[in-house]
C-alpha positions as CSV (number, residue, x, y, z in Angstrom):
1,M,17.4,-13.6,-3.4
2,N,21.2,-14.2,-3.4
3,D,22.9,-17.3,-2.8
4,D,24.0,-16.2,0.6
5,G,20.5,-15.5,1.8
6,E,19.4,-19.2,0.3
7,W,22.3,-20.6,1.9
8,D,21.6,-18.8,5.7
9,D,17.7,-19.9,5.1
10,E,19.1,-24.0,4.8
11,Q,21.1,-23.4,7.6
12,A,18.4,-21.9,9.9
13,S,16.5,-24.5,8.5
14,L,18.8,-27.6,9.3
15,H,19.8,-26.0,12.5
16,A,15.8,-26.1,13.6
17,R,15.4,-29.5,12.2
18,L,18.3,-30.8,14.7
19,Q,17.0,-29.4,17.2
20,Q,13.5,-30.8,16.9
21,L,15.4,-34.4,16.2
22,R,17.3,-33.6,19.5
23,L,14.5,-32.7,21.9
24,E,12.6,-35.8,20.6
25,H,15.5,-38.2,21.4
26,R,15.7,-36.5,24.6
27,D,11.9,-37.1,25.3
28,L,12.4,-40.6,24.3
29,D,15.3,-41.1,26.9
30,D,12.5,-39.7,29.2
31,V,9.7,-42.1,27.9
32,I,12.5,-45.2,28.3
33,D,13.2,-44.5,31.7
34,R,9.6,-44.2,32.8
35,L,8.8,-47.8,31.3
36,I,11.8,-49.4,33.0
37,E,11.0,-48.3,35.9
38,H,7.7,-49.7,36.1
39,A,8.1,-53.5,36.1
40,P,7.0,-55.4,34.5
41,F,6.9,-53.3,30.9
42,D,6.5,-54.0,27.2
43,Q,10.0,-55.9,25.9
44,L,8.6,-55.2,22.7
45,Q,7.8,-51.6,23.0
46,L,11.1,-50.7,24.8
47,Q,12.9,-52.4,21.8
48,R,10.9,-50.2,19.5
49,L,11.3,-46.9,21.5
50,K,15.3,-47.8,21.6
51,K,15.2,-48.2,17.8
52,R,13.2,-45.2,16.9
53,K,16.2,-43.7,19.5
54,L,19.1,-44.9,17.4
55,M,17.6,-44.1,14.0
56,L,16.7,-40.5,15.6
57,K,20.7,-40.5,16.7
58,D,21.8,-41.4,13.0
59,Q,19.6,-38.8,11.5
60,I,21.2,-35.8,14.2
61,S,24.8,-37.1,13.0
62,R,23.8,-36.5,9.5
63,L,22.5,-33.2,9.8
64,E,25.6,-32.3,11.9
65,D,27.9,-33.4,9.2
66,Q,26.1,-31.1,6.8
67,I,26.2,-28.3,9.0
68,T,29.7,-28.7,10.0
69,P,31.8,-28.5,7.2
70,D,34.9,-31.0,6.9
71,I,37.8,-28.9,7.6
72,I,41.4,-30.1,6.1
73,A,44.3,-29.7,8.3
């Protein structure tokens, strides 16, 4: 396989991972919203969910940076 094919495979893999992380992030949003709606709720569970959501956001940002090359103007 040539380098372009390997690069395309890597890009496809990164895009698939990015979609997976975005879906998980969106799902966590829904879970957090439902948890908050039903008072009283477990504050510790809410903190853990929010922390996980923040970690996902960081991973998403890093992947987006890998996929989108820096353009020097």
